[in-house]
C-alpha positions as CSV (number, residue, x, y, z in Angstrom):
1,M,86.9,168.7,116.8
2,V,84.7,165.7,117.6
3,L,86.5,162.4,116.7
4,L,84.6,159.9,114.4
5,K,81.1,161.4,114.8
6,M,78.0,159.4,113.7
7,K,74.3,159.9,113.6
8,F,72.1,157.5,115.7
9,P,68.3,157.5,115.1
10,F,66.2,155.7,117.7
11,Q,66.1,152.3,115.9
12,K,69.8,152.3,115.3
13,R,70.5,152.9,119.0
14,V,68.2,150.0,119.9
15,R,69.9,147.7,117.4
16,L,73.3,148.7,118.6
17,A,72.3,148.1,122.3
18,Q,70.8,144.7,121.4
19,G,73.8,143.6,119.2
20,L,76.3,144.8,121.9
21,W,74.4,142.8,124.6
22,L,74.7,139.6,122.6
23,L,78.3,140.4,121.6
24,S,79.3,141.0,125.3
25,W,78.1,137.5,126.2
26,V,80.3,136.1,123.3
27,A,83.2,138.1,124.6
28,M,82.6,136.9,128.1
29,F,83.0,133.2,127.0
30,S,86.0,134.3,124.9
31,G,87.5,135.7,128.1
32,A,86.8,132.5,130.0
33,I,88.6,130.6,127.2
34,T,91.6,133.0,127.4
35,F,91.7,132.3,131.2
36,T,91.6,128.5,130.5
37,M,94.4,128.7,127.9
38,G,96.5,130.7,130.4
39,A,95.9,128.2,133.1
40,F,96.8,125.3,130.8
41,L,100.0,127.0,129.7
42,K,100.8,127.7,133.4
43,T,100.3,124.1,134.3
44,E,102.5,122.8,131.4
45,L,105.3,125.2,132.4
46,H,105.0,124.2,136.0
47,R,105.2,120.5,135.1
48,R,108.7,121.2,133.7
49,S,109.8,123.6,136.4
50,E,112.5,121.2,137.6
51,V,114.4,121.6,134.2
52,M,113.9,125.3,134.1
53,H,116.5,127.7,135.5
54,S,114.2,130.8,135.6
55,M,110.5,131.5,135.6
56,D,110.4,134.6,133.4
57,I,108.2,132.9,130.8
58,H,105.5,132.5,133.5
59,I,104.5,136.2,133.0
60,V,102.7,135.2,129.8
61,P,100.2,132.7,131.4
62,N,99.9,135.0,134.4
63,L,98.8,137.9,132.1
64,L,96.4,135.7,130.1
65,M,94.8,134.4,133.3
66,A,94.4,137.9,134.9
67,V,93.1,139.5,131.7
68,G,90.8,136.6,130.9
69,L,89.2,136.8,134.3
70,A,88.9,140.6,134.1
71,S,87.4,140.3,130.7
72,V,84.6,138.2,132.1
73,G,83.7,141.0,134.6
74,I,84.1,143.7,132.0
75,N,81.7,142.1,129.6
76,I,79.1,141.4,132.4
77,F,79.3,145.1,133.2
78,A,79.0,146.0,129.5
79,G,76.0,143.7,129.0
80,K,74.2,145.4,131.9
81,V,74.9,148.9,130.5
82,C,73.5,147.7,127.1
83,Q,70.4,146.4,128.8
84,D,69.7,149.6,130.7
85,S,70.4,151.7,127.6
86,L,67.1,150.5,126.2
87,D,65.3,152.4,129.0
88,P,66.4,156.1,129.0
89,S,65.2,156.4,132.6
90,R,67.7,153.8,133.9
91,F,70.7,154.7,131.8
92,P,71.8,158.0,133.6
93,R,73.0,156.0,136.7
94,W,75.8,154.6,134.6
95,K,77.1,158.0,133.5
96,T,79.5,158.4,136.4
97,F,81.0,154.9,136.1
98,L,81.5,154.7,132.4
99,P,84.6,157.0,131.9
100,P,86.8,155.2,134.5
101,F,85.4,151.9,133.2
102,F,86.6,152.7,129.6
103,C,90.1,153.6,130.9
104,F,90.4,150.4,133.0
105,S,89.0,148.2,130.2
106,V,91.3,149.7,127.5
107,F,94.3,149.1,129.8
108,L,93.4,145.5,130.5
109,T,92.6,144.7,126.9
110,S,96.0,146.1,125.8
111,L,97.6,143.6,128.1
112,L,96.3,140.9,125.8
113,L,98.4,142.3,123.0
114,V,101.4,142.6,125.4
115,A,101.0,139.0,126.4
116,M,101.0,137.9,122.8
117,I,104.1,139.9,122.0
118,L,105.9,138.6,125.1
119,S,105.2,135.0,124.2
120,F,107.4,135.4,121.1
121,A,109.9,137.9,122.6
122,L,110.7,135.6,125.6
123,Q,111.7,132.6,123.4
124,P,115.5,133.2,123.8
125,S,114.9,133.5,127.6
126,L,113.0,130.2,127.6
127,E,115.7,128.5,125.6
128,E,118.4,129.8,127.9
129,S,116.4,128.7,131.0
130,L,116.0,125.2,129.6
131,K,119.6,125.0,128.6
132,I,120.8,125.7,132.2
133,G,118.0,123.7,133.8
134,L,118.5,120.6,131.7
135,K,122.3,120.8,132.2
136,N,121.7,120.7,136.0
137,G,119.1,118.0,135.7
138,I,121.5,115.7,133.8
139,R,124.3,116.5,136.3
140,F,122.1,115.6,139.3
141,Y,120.5,112.5,137.5
142,K,122.5,110.1,139.8
143,D,121.6,111.8,143.1
144,T,118.7,109.6,143.9
145,D,119.7,109.5,147.6
146,T,120.2,113.3,148.0
147,P,117.3,115.2,149.6
148,G,115.7,117.6,147.0
149,R,117.0,115.6,144.1
150,C,115.4,112.2,144.8
151,F,113.0,112.4,141.8
152,Q,115.5,114.1,139.3
153,K,116.2,110.7,137.6
154,E,112.5,110.0,137.2
155,T,111.9,113.5,135.9
156,I,114.6,113.2,133.2
157,D,113.7,109.7,132.2
158,R,110.0,110.6,131.8
159,L,110.9,113.7,129.9
160,Q,113.1,111.9,127.4
161,I,110.5,109.1,126.9
162,E,107.6,111.6,126.5
163,F,109.3,114.0,124.2
164,Q,111.4,111.4,122.4
165,C,114.7,113.3,123.1
166,C,118.1,112.6,124.6
167,G,120.4,114.9,126.5
168,N,120.4,118.7,126.5
169,T,121.6,119.3,123.0
170,D,122.0,115.6,121.9
171,Y,122.9,112.2,123.4
172,R,126.6,113.2,123.7
173,D,125.8,115.3,126.7
174,W,125.6,112.1,128.8
175,F,129.3,111.4,128.0
176,E,130.4,114.4,130.0
177,V,128.7,113.6,133.3
178,Q,128.7,110.7,135.7
179,W,125.1,109.6,135.6
180,I,125.5,106.3,137.5
181,S,125.6,106.7,141.3
182,N,128.6,105.5,143.2
183,R,126.2,103.4,145.2
184,Y,125.9,101.1,142.2
185,L,129.6,101.0,141.2
186,D,131.8,98.1,142.3
187,F,135.0,99.8,143.3
188,T,136.8,96.5,143.7
189,S,136.5,96.1,139.9
190,K,139.6,97.0,137.9
191,E,137.6,98.5,135.1
192,V,135.8,100.9,137.5
193,K,139.0,101.8,139.2
194,D,140.7,102.5,135.9
195,R,137.9,104.7,134.7
196,V,137.8,106.8,137.9
197,R,141.6,107.2,138.0
198,S,141.7,108.2,134.3
199,N,139.4,111.2,135.0
200,V,140.9,114.4,136.5
201,D,137.8,115.0,138.7
202,G,137.6,111.3,139.8
203,R,134.3,110.7,138.0
204,Y,133.1,107.5,136.4
205,L,132.5,108.6,132.8
206,L,131.5,106.3,130.0
207,D,130.2,106.6,126.4
208,G,126.8,105.5,127.3
209,V,123.3,106.8,127.9
210,P,120.3,106.0,130.1
211,F,117.6,103.5,128.9
212,S,115.2,106.4,128.3
213,C,117.3,107.6,125.3
214,C,116.5,104.3,123.4
215,N,114.3,104.7,120.4
216,P,111.8,101.8,120.3
217,A,111.2,102.3,116.6
218,S,114.7,101.1,115.9
219,P,114.8,97.5,114.5
220,R,118.1,96.8,116.4
221,P,118.1,96.1,120.2
222,C,119.2,99.2,122.0
223,I,122.9,99.9,122.3
224,Q,123.4,102.0,125.4
225,Y,127.0,101.5,126.3
226,S,130.4,101.7,124.4
227,L,128.7,103.8,121.8
228,R,132.0,104.9,120.3
229,D,133.7,101.5,120.3
230,N,133.0,99.6,117.1
231,S,134.8,96.5,118.3
232,V,132.3,95.9,121.1
233,H,129.3,95.4,118.9
234,Y,128.8,93.2,115.9
235,N,128.2,94.8,112.5
236,Y,128.4,98.3,114.1
237,E,130.0,101.5,112.7
238,Y,129.8,104.4,115.1
239,Q,130.5,107.2,112.6
240,T,128.3,106.0,109.7
241,E,125.5,104.0,111.3
242,E,122.3,105.7,112.4
243,L,122.2,105.0,116.2
244,N,119.1,103.5,117.7
245,L,118.8,106.5,120.1
246,Y,116.7,109.7,119.9
247,S,118.8,112.1,117.9
248,R,116.9,115.3,119.1
249,G,118.0,117.1,122.2
250,C,115.4,117.8,124.9
251,R,116.0,121.5,124.8
252,Q,115.0,121.7,121.2
253,A,112.0,119.4,121.9
254,L,110.7,121.5,124.8
255,V,111.2,124.8,123.0
256,S,109.3,123.4,120.0
257,Y,106.5,122.2,122.3
258,Y,106.1,125.4,124.2
259,M,106.4,127.6,121.1
260,G,103.8,125.4,119.4
261,L,101.4,126.0,122.3
262,M,102.0,129.7,122.2
263,N,101.5,129.8,118.4
264,T,98.1,128.1,118.9
265,I,97.1,130.4,121.7
266,G,98.3,133.5,119.9
267,P,95.5,133.7,117.3
268,C,92.9,133.1,120.0
269,V,94.3,135.9,122.1
270,L,94.4,138.2,119.0
271,F,90.7,137.4,118.3
272,D,89.8,138.1,121.9
273,F,91.7,141.5,121.8
274,L,90.0,142.6,118.5
275,L,86.6,141.5,119.8
276,Q,87.1,143.3,123.1
277,M,88.2,146.5,121.4
278,A,85.2,146.4,119.0
279,I,82.9,146.1,122.0
280,L,84.5,149.0,123.8
281,V,84.4,151.3,120.7
282,S,80.7,150.3,120.1
283,L,79.9,150.9,123.8
284,R,81.4,154.3,123.6
285,Y,79.2,155.2,120.7
286,L,76.2,153.9,122.6
287,Q,77.1,155.9,125.7
288,T,77.6,159.2,123.8
289,A,74.4,158.6,121.8
290,M,72.4,157.9,124.9
291,E,73.7,161.0,126.7
292,G,72.0,163.1,124.0
293,V,68.6,161.6,125.1
294,I,69.0,162.5,128.8
295,G,66.7,165.3,129.8
296,Q,64.7,165.2,126.5
297,E,61.0,164.7,126.4
298,D,61.1,162.8,123.1
299,V,63.4,159.8,123.7
300,E,63.2,158.8,120.0
301,I,65.1,161.8,118.7
302,E,68.2,161.4,116.6
303,T,71.4,161.9,118.5
304,D,75.1,162.1,117.8
305,G,77.6,159.4,118.9
306,Y,81.4,159.8,118.9
307,I,84.6,158.4,120.3
308,L,86.1,161.6,121.7
309,E,84.4,164.9,122.3
310,K,87.6,166.6,121.2
311,G,90.6,165.7,119.1
312,V,93.2,163.2,120.3
313,K,95.8,165.9,121.1
314,E,93.3,168.1,122.9
315,T,92.0,165.1,124.9
316,L,95.5,164.1,126.0
317,L,96.3,167.6,127.1
318,E,93.1,167.9,129.0
319,T,93.7,164.6,130.7
320,K,97.2,165.6,131.6
321,E,95.9,168.8,133.3
322,K,93.3,166.8,135.3
323,V,96.0,164.5,136.5
324,K,98.2,167.4,137.5
325,K,95.4,169.0,139.5
326,L,94.7,165.7,141.2
327,L,98.3,165.4,142.2
328,Q,98.5,169.0,143.5
329,F,95.3,168.5,145.5
330,A,96.8,165.4,147.0
331,Q,100.0,167.3,148.0
332,V,98.0,170.1,149.5
333,G,95.9,167.6,151.5
334,D,99.1,166.0,152.9
335,A,100.5,169.4,153.8
336,S,97.3,170.4,155.6
337,A,97.3,167.1,157.6
338,T,100.9,167.7,158.6
339,T,100.2,171.3,159.8
340,T,97.1,170.1,161.7
341,D,99.2,167.5,163.5
342,A,101.9,170.0,164.4
343,Q,99.5,172.7,165.9
344,P,98.4,170.7,169.0
345,E,102.0,170.3,170.0
346,E,102.7,174.0,169.8
347,E,99.6,174.9,171.8
348,K,100.3,172.7,174.7
349,P,100.4,174.9,178.0
350,A,103.5,175.1,180.0
351,T,103.4,173.0,183.2
352,A,105.0,174.2,186.5
């Protein structure tokens, strides 16, 4: 049974070809925009790679870039087919290329939907990657003299200032690490010695945060040190007063930023997917309608257009059989090549 059969008079075929040609150019620009959005997301993820433990989330921009670029080529091809379909003498040359083109295009277009689903499914992975990456970044903040970590301090400071955040979960994360290098500690000072000795691991811990955690919107000058000691600061209550530091953790800030980007990109990708599928379905109608004109003297006759010549089940079974035959043919070819290689060795004459 023919699937979704429609009648196409001559004028309807012409309008379909002209409309598809115009739509393919729109879809080509849409594919270019998808590529650009993927490239932008890739760049933003790469900028924060130092505070990411894994790069699993990069599959999303990689897919967007690949499919966006392929979409440009697909729509250029579709536009050329639409242009040649207006001339029945030029259309037959595309008959051989169109079936594999449809399979390839449907597969690539489906990847747009996959990329959109992955952008939301990988949110826990992104959050875990940032959790570990930021934890390591804060731990190595002081290692400005260590090769490979020289710019870790600058990275964390710029991150906290740009995203108005502090620490991994919050500012208390800085209390658990030594973030001041030994190079800048006076070990002849009794206070420094007492702090180092009081810690099991011999680290210089203090209830303070780097300058980049300070919130410039606060009316009070920034309090960076002795945050939990009310006696050090005048008119200060640690447990009740709102500190003049950024209260949001950098992990939450980055996850919100990247998910906001993906939420913006998502509708654009969905639009591109629906547009591309509409073009492929319409192009299939145009192809089958034009095949009815091939070999006819009157090119203005009414023809039938359809999506599948048979039902979905019959088409799948037929495709399965074709794939099996191709695989069997490939196996026979390999066996014949092996036999041919073995024969010359058997036919070698014995030498005295």
